[in-house]
N, C-alpha and C positions, 0 to 999 in steps of 0.2 A: 456539561456534557460529559457524554459516558467514555471513561477512560479506563478499560478492566487493567486491573492490576496484574494479568499472566500473559502480558503483552509487553514488545518493544517499541518505543517510537522513534522517527525521525523528526527534525527540525522542520522537514519541508510537511512533515503530518501524514508520512507512509508508517502505517504500524505492521509487525511481525510474529509470527508465532511462528519460533522453532521448534523442530522434532527431527532428530537422530538424525543430522547433517543437513538437512530440507526445512526452507521457510515458506510457511505461506506470508504473502504480502496483500495489504489491501490500504485504503486510504481512510484516515480516523472519523470520529463522528463529527469532529472540531471542521474536517474539511469538506465534509458532506454540505454541512449546515452551509459554511459559507458560500460555498459555490452553488447553492440552491440546487433548483431540477436538473438533474444529470440527465442527458440528452444523448450523448455519445460517446462512447469510451474506442481507443485502441488501445490493443496489447502486440506484445511481439509473439512471434510464432513460439512452439514450442524448440527448443534445441538451440535455442539463440542465447550468445552469450550476454552477459551484463554485468557492469563494473560498478560497484558502490559509487553512489554520488551521480551517474550519469542518468540522464532520460533515456527512459524505456519507452512511454506510451503517452498517452495525454487524455485527459478527460473535459469534455464541453459541458458546459451546461450553459441555461437561459443567459446567464449573465457573464459569464467569461468563457476561456479557454485555458488550462493549466498541466504543467507536463506535471508527467509522474515520474519519480526520481527511484533508481535502485537504491532499496539502504543496505543490500550486500550483494558480493558480485558470487558471480557461480553462471551455472545452466538452467535455463528457463526449461522445468521437466512437465507443468501443467498450467494451464491456460483456465481460465471459466471466461469460456464461449455465452456462455448464458446471461451475464454482463451486455456483453456485444449487443444479444438481441434485444436484452431489457436493462438499458443502463440504470434505472429510475430504482431499482435494486440496492445499487449504492444506497443512495437515499433511504432505506426504509431497513438494511441489514447490512451495515457498511462492516460490521467484526464477523457477520455470520455469513449469508449467501451473495454476500456483494464482496467476497473477496477477488482479488485479481490474478496473481500468478503465483504456483509454486517454482524455488529456485534452489535447487540442489548446490550446499554453499562449497564454494572453492577455500575460502579460507573462514573457520570457526573466528578467528581472532575478531574479526569484523563485528561479532556481535556486542562485546566489550564496548563498543562506540556509540551505542544509540543508547536511549534516553530510556531510563524506567518511567511507570506509571506516572511518580510526584514530578519527575524533574519536568516532564512531559506537559504537565497538569500546570506547573509552575509557567510553564514557556507562553500557554496559551492563555492563560490568566493575565500574562504583562502587557 
């Protein structure tokens, strides 16, 4: 599985790329591989407020439906409508074109609770 070193991760298999008070969020390569072919994505509207640990959307595959959990608290400032129209993009490019939302962080300290690449890799190997 691909686990980029420059990202942070949740135990629920979301990834975070943080830059200047904003975080881009998606689901990991491990998650998309476990789900199989993704056929539907539900995401929050821009302007929605999310809280770390709370569900903010879902991903449906040919195998199952899975909740997407907010890794951090804040306001959704961008949503990737391309993955709503072409959910298979998450399978082909989970860390690039398959991103889900961008969140303006309300508490930067929450970043410290996320896993680094080594810890996430260990979690998925277990």
